[in-house]
A tleap script that builds the chain and sets N, CA, C and O, in Angstrom:
source leaprc.protein.ff14SB
mol = sequence {
  NMET ASP ASN TYR PHE GLY LEU ARG VAL ARG
  GLN ALA ARG LYS ASN ALA GLY LEU THR GLN
  ALA ALA LEU ALA GLU LYS LEU ASN LEU ASP
  GLU THR THR ILE SER ARG ILE GLU ASN GLY
  THR GLN THR THR SER PHE SER SER MET LEU
  HIE PHE SER GLU ALA LEU ASN VAL ARG PHE
  ASP TYR LEU ILE CYS ASP TYR LEU GLU GLU
  GLU PRO GLU PHE CYS ASP ALA LEU ASP ALA
  GLU ILE ILE ASP ILE ILE ARG PRO LEU PRO
  ALA ASN TYR LYS ARG LEU ILE ARG ASP ASN
  ILE ARG ASN LEU ILE LYS GLU ILE PRO VAL
  ARG ASN VAL CGLU
}
set mol.1.N position { 91.781 90.875 100.256 }
set mol.1.CA position { 92.322 91.836 101.181 }
set mol.1.C position { 93.850 91.688 101.211 }
set mol.1.O position { 94.364 90.571 101.273 }
set mol.2.N position { 94.561 92.796 101.168 }
set mol.2.CA position { 96.012 92.787 101.237 }
set mol.2.C position { 96.440 92.456 102.658 }
set mol.2.O position { 95.945 93.052 103.614 }
set mol.3.N position { 97.359 91.504 102.797 }
set mol.3.CA position { 97.775 91.067 104.128 }
set mol.3.C position { 99.234 91.390 104.398 }
set mol.3.O position { 99.905 90.661 105.128 }
set mol.4.N position { 99.729 92.465 103.824 }
set mol.4.CA position { 101.134 92.811 104.016 }
set mol.4.C position { 101.463 92.980 105.494 }
set mol.4.O position { 102.468 92.449 105.968 }
set mol.5.N position { 100.633 93.709 106.224 }
set mol.5.CA position { 100.874 93.942 107.648 }
set mol.5.C position { 100.933 92.620 108.415 }
set mol.5.O position { 101.863 92.392 109.189 }
set mol.6.N position { 99.950 91.755 108.202 }
set mol.6.CA position { 99.912 90.479 108.914 }
set mol.6.C position { 101.125 89.607 108.646 }
set mol.6.O position { 101.667 88.984 109.559 }
set mol.7.N position { 101.549 89.567 107.389 }
set mol.7.CA position { 102.733 88.763 107.050 }
set mol.7.C position { 103.982 89.318 107.724 }
set mol.7.O position { 104.824 88.559 108.204 }
set mol.8.N position { 104.099 90.638 107.758 }
set mol.8.CA position { 105.262 91.254 108.405 }
set mol.8.C position { 105.218 91.058 109.911 }
set mol.8.O position { 106.261 90.874 110.539 }
set mol.9.N position { 104.027 91.094 110.503 }
set mol.9.CA position { 103.907 90.832 111.942 }
set mol.9.C position { 104.391 89.416 112.234 }
set mol.9.O position { 105.170 89.203 113.163 }
set mol.10.N position { 103.927 88.445 111.439 }
set mol.10.CA position { 104.347 87.056 111.647 }
set mol.10.C position { 105.868 86.920 111.528 }
set mol.10.O position { 106.511 86.272 112.354 }
set mol.11.N position { 106.427 87.537 110.493 }
set mol.11.CA position { 107.872 87.454 110.284 }
set mol.11.C position { 108.632 88.084 111.457 }
set mol.11.O position { 109.594 87.500 111.956 }
set mol.12.N position { 108.206 89.261 111.894 }
set mol.12.CA position { 108.883 89.944 112.999 }
set mol.12.C position { 108.712 89.171 114.304 }
set mol.12.O position { 109.638 89.105 115.113 }
set mol.13.N position { 107.537 88.588 114.512 }
set mol.13.CA position { 107.280 87.800 115.719 }
set mol.13.C position { 108.206 86.591 115.773 }
set mol.13.O position { 108.801 86.293 116.809 }
set mol.14.N position { 108.317 85.904 114.647 }
set mol.14.CA position { 109.198 84.729 114.606 }
set mol.14.C position { 110.661 85.133 114.764 }
set mol.14.O position { 111.423 84.453 115.451 }
set mol.15.N position { 111.053 86.229 114.134 }
set mol.15.CA position { 112.428 86.716 114.282 }
set mol.15.C position { 112.743 87.067 115.732 }
set mol.15.O position { 113.880 86.924 116.182 }
set mol.16.N position { 111.724 87.527 116.458 }
set mol.16.CA position { 111.904 87.891 117.869 }
set mol.16.C position { 111.824 86.671 118.784 }
set mol.16.O position { 112.050 86.774 119.990 }
set mol.17.N position { 111.501 85.518 118.202 }
set mol.17.CA position { 111.401 84.292 118.992 }
set mol.17.C position { 110.162 84.244 119.871 }
set mol.17.O position { 110.159 83.595 120.917 }
set mol.18.N position { 109.108 84.935 119.442 }
set mol.18.CA position { 107.869 84.978 120.216 }
set mol.18.C position { 106.818 84.057 119.618 }
set mol.18.O position { 106.735 83.901 118.400 }
set mol.19.N position { 106.027 83.456 120.474 }
set mol.19.CA position { 104.851 82.722 120.023 }
set mol.19.C position { 103.707 83.724 119.865 }
set mol.19.O position { 103.804 84.867 120.313 }
set mol.20.N position { 102.642 83.290 119.235 }
set mol.20.CA position { 101.469 84.154 119.141 }
set mol.20.C position { 100.941 84.478 120.537 }
set mol.20.O position { 100.485 85.593 120.790 }
set mol.21.N position { 101.004 83.506 121.435 }
set mol.21.CA position { 100.534 83.723 122.807 }
set mol.21.C position { 101.382 84.776 123.516 }
set mol.21.O position { 100.847 85.630 124.223 }
set mol.22.N position { 102.692 84.718 123.332 }
set mol.22.CA position { 103.582 85.683 123.985 }
set mol.22.C position { 103.358 87.092 123.445 }
set mol.22.O position { 103.352 88.057 124.208 }
set mol.23.N position { 103.175 87.211 122.128 }
set mol.23.CA position { 102.907 88.519 121.546 }
set mol.23.C position { 101.548 89.037 122.016 }
set mol.23.O position { 101.405 90.219 122.327 }
set mol.24.N position { 100.571 88.168 122.065 }
set mol.24.CA position { 99.240 88.568 122.541 }
set mol.24.C position { 99.321 89.096 123.967 }
set mol.24.O position { 98.669 90.085 124.303 }
set mol.25.N position { 100.104 88.452 124.790 }
set mol.25.CA position { 100.263 88.903 126.181 }
set mol.25.C position { 100.923 90.288 126.238 }
set mol.25.O position { 100.504 91.149 127.011 }
set mol.26.N position { 101.950 90.491 125.417 }
set mol.26.CA position { 102.624 91.794 125.388 }
set mol.26.C position { 101.677 92.912 124.960 }
set mol.26.O position { 101.801 94.049 125.416 }
set mol.27.N position { 100.737 92.583 124.087 }
set mol.27.CA position { 99.826 93.580 123.538 }
set mol.27.C position { 98.468 93.602 124.235 }
set mol.27.O position { 97.599 94.404 123.891 }
set mol.28.N position { 98.291 92.714 125.219 }
set mol.28.CA position { 97.020 92.599 125.932 }
set mol.28.C position { 95.871 92.281 124.959 }
set mol.28.O position { 94.796 92.879 125.015 }
set mol.29.N position { 96.140 91.324 124.071 }
set mol.29.CA position { 95.151 90.870 123.096 }
set mol.29.C position { 94.972 89.363 123.239 }
set mol.29.O position { 95.752 88.699 123.921 }
set mol.30.N position { 93.943 88.832 122.594 }
set mol.30.CA position { 93.752 87.378 122.534 }
set mol.30.C position { 94.721 86.787 121.521 }
set mol.30.O position { 95.079 87.437 120.539 }
set mol.31.N position { 95.142 85.558 121.764 }
set mol.31.CA position { 95.985 84.841 120.807 }
set mol.31.C position { 95.256 84.687 119.467 }
set mol.31.O position { 95.880 84.730 118.407 }
set mol.32.N position { 93.943 84.510 119.522 }
set mol.32.CA position { 93.131 84.390 118.311 }
set mol.32.C position { 93.220 85.664 117.470 }
set mol.32.O position { 93.269 85.600 116.241 }
set mol.33.N position { 93.239 86.813 118.133 }
set mol.33.CA position { 93.352 88.088 117.421 }
set mol.33.C position { 94.670 88.162 116.668 }
set mol.33.O position { 94.707 88.590 115.514 }
set mol.34.N position { 95.753 87.745 117.318 }
set mol.34.CA position { 97.074 87.746 116.658 }
set mol.34.C position { 97.032 86.837 115.436 }
set mol.34.O position { 97.515 87.208 114.366 }
set mol.35.N position { 96.457 85.651 115.593 }
set mol.35.CA position { 96.355 84.705 114.486 }
set mol.35.C position { 95.565 85.297 113.324 }
set mol.35.O position { 95.978 85.184 112.170 }
set mol.36.N position { 94.442 85.922 113.619 }
set mol.36.CA position { 93.608 86.507 112.562 }
set mol.36.C position { 94.324 87.649 111.844 }
set mol.36.O position { 94.224 87.779 110.624 }
set mol.37.N position { 95.047 88.475 112.601 }
set mol.37.CA position { 95.794 89.570 111.979 }
set mol.37.C position { 96.884 89.008 111.071 }
set mol.37.O position { 97.059 89.474 109.945 }
set mol.38.N position { 97.615 88.011 111.557 }
set mol.38.CA position { 98.678 87.411 110.755 }
set mol.38.C position { 98.125 86.745 109.495 }
set mol.38.O position { 98.777 86.751 108.451 }
set mol.39.N position { 96.937 86.176 109.593 }
set mol.39.CA position { 96.334 85.494 108.445 }
set mol.39.C position { 95.549 86.421 107.535 }
set mol.39.O position { 95.089 86.007 106.470 }
set mol.40.N position { 95.390 87.685 107.952 }
set mol.40.CA position { 94.707 88.654 107.113 }
set mol.40.C position { 93.194 88.625 107.192 }
set mol.40.O position { 92.523 89.243 106.365 }
set mol.41.N position { 92.639 87.915 108.176 }
set mol.41.CA position { 91.187 87.878 108.311 }
set mol.41.C position { 90.668 88.943 109.262 }
set mol.41.O position { 89.459 89.104 109.424 }
set mol.42.N position { 91.589 89.673 109.894 }
set mol.42.CA position { 91.194 90.767 110.781 }
set mol.42.C position { 92.166 91.928 110.576 }
set mol.42.O position { 93.378 91.736 110.475 }
set mol.43.N position { 91.611 93.114 110.518 }
set mol.43.CA position { 92.451 94.309 110.405 }
set mol.43.C position { 92.607 94.940 111.786 }
set mol.43.O position { 91.970 94.521 112.752 }
set mol.44.N position { 93.448 95.934 111.856 }
set mol.44.CA position { 93.675 96.616 113.132 }
set mol.44.C position { 93.830 98.109 112.891 }
set mol.44.O position { 94.066 98.544 111.764 }
set mol.45.N position { 93.697 98.874 113.934 }
set mol.45.CA position { 93.782 100.327 113.815 }
set mol.45.C position { 95.230 100.778 113.661 }
set mol.45.O position { 96.170 100.027 113.923 }
set mol.46.N position { 95.377 102.013 113.232 }
set mol.46.CA position { 96.708 102.599 113.082 }
set mol.46.C position { 97.438 102.618 114.419 }
set mol.46.O position { 98.620 102.279 114.478 }
set mol.47.N position { 96.754 103.007 115.491 }
set mol.47.CA position { 97.416 103.060 116.799 }
set mol.47.C position { 97.824 101.666 117.255 }
set mol.47.O position { 98.869 101.503 117.884 }
set mol.48.N position { 97.012 100.657 116.945 }
set mol.48.CA position { 97.395 99.280 117.285 }
set mol.48.C position { 98.624 98.843 116.502 }
set mol.48.O position { 99.473 98.119 117.022 }
set mol.49.N position { 98.718 99.283 115.251 }
set mol.49.CA position { 99.905 98.966 114.449 }
set mol.49.C position { 101.161 99.526 115.108 }
set mol.49.O position { 102.211 98.883 115.105 }
set mol.50.N position { 101.050 100.718 115.669 }
set mol.50.CA position { 102.194 101.308 116.377 }
set mol.50.C position { 102.575 100.456 117.586 }
set mol.50.O position { 103.758 100.262 117.866 }
set mol.51.N position { 101.569 99.948 118.302 }
set mol.51.CA position { 101.846 99.082 119.450 }
set mol.51.C position { 102.531 97.784 119.006 }
set mol.51.O position { 103.416 97.278 119.695 }
set mol.52.N position { 102.121 97.257 117.864 }
set mol.52.CA position { 102.773 96.059 117.330 }
set mol.52.C position { 104.252 96.343 117.056 }
set mol.52.O position { 105.111 95.528 117.394 }
set mol.53.N position { 104.550 97.482 116.452 }
set mol.53.CA position { 105.944 97.782 116.124 }
set mol.53.C position { 106.782 97.912 117.394 }
set mol.53.O position { 107.933 97.476 117.421 }
set mol.54.N position { 106.218 98.506 118.445 }
set mol.54.CA position { 106.943 98.616 119.717 }
set mol.54.C position { 107.133 97.244 120.361 }
set mol.54.O position { 108.226 96.920 120.827 }
set mol.55.N position { 106.078 96.446 120.388 }
set mol.55.CA position { 106.151 95.131 121.025 }
set mol.55.C position { 107.130 94.207 120.316 }
set mol.55.O position { 107.778 93.372 120.946 }
set mol.56.N position { 107.232 94.364 118.996 }
set mol.56.CA position { 108.124 93.516 118.205 }
set mol.56.C position { 109.508 94.136 118.021 }
set mol.56.O position { 110.402 93.520 117.440 }
set mol.57.N position { 109.675 95.363 118.523 }
set mol.57.CA position { 110.945 96.075 118.447 }
set mol.57.C position { 111.437 96.197 116.996 }
set mol.57.O position { 112.599 95.937 116.683 }
set mol.58.N position { 110.501 96.604 116.129 }
set mol.58.CA position { 110.836 96.842 114.721 }
set mol.58.C position { 110.341 98.223 114.332 }
set mol.58.O position { 109.461 98.789 114.981 }
set mol.59.N position { 110.912 98.752 113.277 }
set mol.59.CA position { 110.468 100.040 112.780 }
set mol.59.C position { 109.052 99.906 112.220 }
set mol.59.O position { 108.687 98.887 111.634 }
set mol.60.N position { 108.277 100.956 112.416 }
set mol.60.CA position { 106.892 100.949 111.950 }
set mol.60.C position { 106.811 100.742 110.443 }
set mol.60.O position { 105.950 100.008 109.960 }
set mol.61.N position { 107.711 101.392 109.696 }
set mol.61.CA position { 107.673 101.251 108.236 }
set mol.61.C position { 107.936 99.815 107.800 }
set mol.61.O position { 107.499 99.412 106.723 }
set mol.62.N position { 108.638 99.041 108.613 }
set mol.62.CA position { 108.870 97.638 108.297 }
set mol.62.C position { 107.548 96.884 108.233 }
set mol.62.O position { 107.362 96.013 107.384 }
set mol.63.N position { 106.634 97.222 109.135 }
set mol.63.CA position { 105.365 96.506 109.194 }
set mol.63.C position { 104.375 96.930 108.128 }
set mol.63.O position { 103.509 96.139 107.753 }
set mol.64.N position { 104.474 98.150 107.629 }
set mol.64.CA position { 103.431 98.633 106.721 }
set mol.64.C position { 103.867 98.852 105.282 }
set mol.64.O position { 103.017 99.028 104.409 }
set mol.65.N position { 105.156 98.847 105.012 }
set mol.65.CA position { 105.603 99.092 103.641 }
set mol.65.C position { 106.965 98.449 103.421 }
set mol.65.O position { 107.516 97.821 104.326 }
set mol.66.N position { 107.500 98.606 102.232 }
set mol.66.CA position { 108.836 98.106 101.980 }
set mol.66.C position { 109.792 98.762 102.961 }
set mol.66.O position { 109.845 99.986 103.081 }
set mol.67.N position { 110.531 97.941 103.647 }
set mol.67.CA position { 111.454 98.422 104.678 }
set mol.67.C position { 112.587 99.213 104.052 }
set mol.67.O position { 113.165 98.804 103.045 }
set mol.68.N position { 112.892 100.334 104.650 }
set mol.68.CA position { 113.983 101.180 104.173 }
set mol.68.C position { 115.252 100.787 104.905 }
set mol.68.O position { 115.371 101.015 106.109 }
set mol.69.N position { 116.200 100.202 104.193 }
set mol.69.CA position { 117.427 99.724 104.818 }
set mol.69.C position { 118.385 100.847 105.186 }
set mol.69.O position { 119.226 100.685 106.070 }
set mol.70.N position { 118.262 101.961 104.524 }
set mol.70.CA position { 119.197 103.044 104.775 }
set mol.70.C position { 118.950 103.662 106.136 }
set mol.70.O position { 117.807 103.857 106.550 }
set mol.71.N position { 120.041 103.967 106.826 }
set mol.71.CA position { 119.941 104.689 108.083 }
set mol.71.C position { 119.643 106.147 107.784 }
set mol.71.O position { 120.114 106.683 106.781 }
set mol.72.N position { 118.877 106.788 108.634 }
set mol.72.CA position { 118.640 108.204 108.405 }
set mol.72.C position { 119.926 108.994 108.567 }
set mol.72.O position { 120.812 108.617 109.334 }
set mol.73.N position { 120.014 110.082 107.845 }
set mol.73.CA position { 121.192 110.930 107.973 }
set mol.73.C position { 121.056 111.754 109.239 }
set mol.73.O position { 119.979 112.259 109.557 }
set mol.74.N position { 122.171 111.884 109.960 }
set mol.74.CA position { 122.177 112.641 111.192 }
set mol.74.C position { 122.825 113.991 110.954 }
set mol.74.O position { 123.645 114.161 110.052 }
set mol.75.N position { 122.442 114.937 111.777 }
set mol.75.CA position { 123.013 116.280 111.656 }
set mol.75.C position { 124.501 116.258 111.954 }
set mol.75.O position { 125.280 116.960 111.309 }
set mol.76.N position { 124.894 115.457 112.926 }
set mol.76.CA position { 126.305 115.406 113.293 }
set mol.76.C position { 126.606 114.095 114.016 }
set mol.76.O position { 125.719 113.269 114.230 }
set mol.77.N position { 127.852 113.926 114.381 }
set mol.77.CA position { 128.295 112.694 115.040 }
set mol.77.C position { 127.650 112.518 116.411 }
set mol.77.O position { 127.420 111.388 116.842 }
set mol.78.N position { 127.359 113.604 117.092 }
set mol.78.CA position { 126.741 113.518 118.408 }
set mol.78.C position { 125.342 112.903 118.323 }
set mol.78.O position { 124.975 112.082 119.164 }
set mol.79.N position { 124.564 113.293 117.319 }
set mol.79.CA position { 123.241 112.697 117.114 }
set mol.79.C position { 123.374 111.188 116.896 }
set mol.79.O position { 122.621 110.404 117.475 }
set mol.80.N position { 124.318 110.791 116.071 }
set mol.80.CA position { 124.535 109.373 115.778 }
set mol.80.C position { 124.954 108.612 117.038 }
set mol.80.O position { 124.525 107.479 117.255 }
set mol.81.N position { 125.778 109.230 117.852 }
set mol.81.CA position { 126.234 108.586 119.086 }
set mol.81.C position { 125.060 108.343 120.040 }
set mol.81.O position { 124.954 107.282 120.653 }
set mol.82.N position { 124.195 109.327 120.152 }
set mol.82.CA position { 123.028 109.183 121.029 }
set mol.82.C position { 122.136 108.035 120.545 }
set mol.82.O position { 121.671 107.227 121.349 }
set mol.83.N position { 121.904 107.967 119.253 }
set mol.83.CA position { 121.091 106.882 118.684 }
set mol.83.C position { 121.742 105.525 118.947 }
set mol.83.O position { 121.059 104.569 119.313 }
set mol.84.N position { 123.057 105.439 118.761 }
set mol.84.CA position { 123.767 104.180 118.990 }
set mol.84.C position { 123.675 103.724 120.442 }
set mol.84.O position { 123.637 102.525 120.721 }
set mol.85.N position { 123.639 104.681 121.360 }
set mol.85.CA position { 123.554 104.339 122.778 }
set mol.85.C position { 122.192 103.741 123.116 }
set mol.85.O position { 122.111 102.764 123.861 }
set mol.86.N position { 121.124 104.322 122.573 }
set mol.86.CA position { 119.790 103.851 122.963 }
set mol.86.C position { 119.234 102.738 122.069 }
set mol.86.O position { 118.291 102.053 122.463 }
set mol.87.N position { 119.797 102.548 120.887 }
set mol.87.CA position { 119.262 101.552 119.939 }
set mol.87.C position { 119.080 100.161 120.550 }
set mol.87.O position { 118.030 99.557 120.334 }
set mol.88.N position { 120.045 99.620 121.302 }
set mol.88.CA position { 119.869 98.247 121.795 }
set mol.88.C position { 118.923 98.111 122.994 }
set mol.88.O position { 118.612 96.992 123.403 }
set mol.89.N position { 118.467 99.217 123.554 }
set mol.89.CA position { 117.614 99.152 124.736 }
set mol.89.C position { 116.200 98.696 124.397 }
set mol.89.O position { 115.721 98.910 123.283 }
set mol.90.N position { 115.540 98.071 125.358 }
set mol.90.CA position { 114.140 97.687 125.134 }
set mol.90.C position { 113.256 98.930 124.994 }
set mol.90.O position { 113.620 100.016 125.444 }
set mol.91.N position { 112.098 98.756 124.368 }
set mol.91.CA position { 111.206 99.875 124.065 }
set mol.91.C position { 110.787 100.640 125.315 }
set mol.91.O position { 110.662 101.864 125.266 }
set mol.92.N position { 110.565 99.949 126.439 }
set mol.92.CA position { 110.131 100.662 127.639 }
set mol.92.C position { 111.216 101.609 128.151 }
set mol.92.O position { 110.895 102.684 128.660 }
set mol.93.N position { 112.490 101.237 128.029 }
set mol.93.CA position { 113.578 102.133 128.420 }
set mol.93.C position { 113.707 103.296 127.441 }
set mol.93.O position { 113.987 104.426 127.840 }
set mol.94.N position { 113.501 103.010 126.161 }
set mol.94.CA position { 113.556 104.085 125.166 }
set mol.94.C position { 112.485 105.134 125.436 }
set mol.94.O position { 112.743 106.334 125.334 }
set mol.95.N position { 111.278 104.676 125.782 }
set mol.95.CA position { 110.204 105.626 126.094 }
set mol.95.C position { 110.540 106.443 127.335 }
set mol.95.O position { 110.265 107.642 127.380 }
set mol.96.N position { 111.134 105.806 128.343 }
set mol.96.CA position { 111.538 106.506 129.560 }
set mol.96.C position { 112.581 107.578 129.246 }
set mol.96.O position { 112.493 108.701 129.742 }
set mol.97.N position { 113.561 107.229 128.425 }
set mol.97.CA position { 114.593 108.184 128.024 }
set mol.97.C position { 113.975 109.334 127.233 }
set mol.97.O position { 114.290 110.501 127.468 }
set mol.98.N position { 113.095 108.994 126.297 }
set mol.98.CA position { 112.412 110.024 125.509 }
set mol.98.C position { 111.671 111.006 126.404 }
set mol.98.O position { 111.768 112.219 126.224 }
set mol.99.N position { 110.929 110.471 127.373 }
set mol.99.CA position { 110.164 111.336 128.270 }
set mol.99.C position { 111.079 112.218 129.115 }
set mol.99.O position { 110.778 113.389 129.349 }
set mol.100.N position { 112.192 111.655 129.569 }
set mol.100.CA position { 113.142 112.447 130.350 }
set mol.100.C position { 113.788 113.541 129.506 }
set mol.100.O position { 114.005 114.653 129.987 }
set mol.101.N position { 114.087 113.235 128.275 }
set mol.101.CA position { 114.661 114.250 127.378 }
set mol.101.C position { 113.669 115.383 127.179 }
set mol.101.O position { 114.037 116.556 127.239 }
set mol.102.N position { 112.420 115.036 126.945 }
set mol.102.CA position { 111.393 116.075 126.774 }
set mol.102.C position { 111.301 116.977 127.999 }
set mol.102.O position { 111.184 118.196 127.873 }
set mol.103.N position { 111.356 116.369 129.192 }
set mol.103.CA position { 111.294 117.158 130.420 }
set mol.103.C position { 112.533 118.032 130.588 }
set mol.103.O position { 112.430 119.179 131.022 }
set mol.104.N position { 113.686 117.502 130.251 }
set mol.104.CA position { 114.923 118.300 130.332 }
set mol.104.C position { 114.879 119.492 129.386 }
set mol.104.O position { 115.285 120.596 129.746 }
set mol.105.N position { 114.392 119.265 128.192 }
set mol.105.CA position { 114.341 120.336 127.188 }
set mol.105.C position { 113.432 121.469 127.658 }
set mol.105.O position { 113.701 122.639 127.389 }
set mol.106.N position { 112.364 121.120 128.356 }
set mol.106.CA position { 111.465 122.151 128.881 }
set mol.106.C position { 112.186 123.069 129.874 }
set mol.106.O position { 111.832 124.239 130.017 }
set mol.107.N position { 113.193 122.532 130.555 }
set mol.107.CA position { 113.912 123.291 131.573 }
set mol.107.C position { 115.065 124.126 131.007 }
set mol.107.O position { 115.583 125.008 131.692 }
set mol.108.N position { 115.465 123.857 129.776 }
set mol.108.CA position { 116.604 124.570 129.181 }
set mol.108.C position { 116.115 125.898 128.604 }
set mol.108.O position { 115.165 125.926 127.822 }
set mol.109.N position { 116.765 126.998 128.992 }
set mol.109.CA position { 116.375 128.263 128.391 }
set mol.109.C position { 116.737 128.264 126.911 }
set mol.109.O position { 117.834 127.860 126.525 }
set mol.110.N position { 115.797 128.723 126.091 }
set mol.110.CA position { 116.000 128.726 124.646 }
set mol.110.C position { 116.770 129.970 124.250 }
set mol.110.O position { 116.409 131.093 124.603 }
set mol.111.N position { 117.840 129.737 123.507 }
set mol.111.CA position { 118.631 130.847 122.978 }
set mol.111.C position { 118.724 130.673 121.476 }
set mol.111.O position { 118.808 129.555 120.970 }
set mol.112.N position { 118.709 131.750 120.799 }
set mol.112.CA position { 118.819 131.725 119.338 }
set mol.112.C position { 120.289 131.624 118.958 }
set mol.112.O position { 121.010 132.621 118.967 }
set mol.113.N position { 120.726 130.417 118.625 }
set mol.113.CA position { 122.124 130.184 118.271 }
set mol.113.C position { 122.198 129.799 116.805 }
set mol.113.O position { 121.463 128.924 116.347 }
set mol.114.N position { 123.074 130.446 116.080 }
set mol.114.CA position { 123.233 130.100 114.660 }
set mol.114.C position { 124.657 129.760 114.354 }
set mol.114.O position { 124.984 129.442 113.210 }
savepdb mol mol.pdb
quit
């Protein structure tokens, strides 16, 4: 069985300074489950993989494939500035900001601007 995901989880966990117990607590899992995933004796669902990436504060592609070092291209400097502002925040604040942005956008009248 390919254990790429488990090895990347272990690496990201150690880089974050977390023990298996601390990561298990963040994910509401058993420490044994974390150990089995890291060792490749247990697989996990796609949605659980997303939770791992959030808990470890790493990009999802880092956990499942060769990590892409290149930053995505932005439409303009304003997009880049917004990303730079939220990048250092913890995942729970990022989700809060995302949800607020979605709610704000619903309130903005849509105009066709070219």
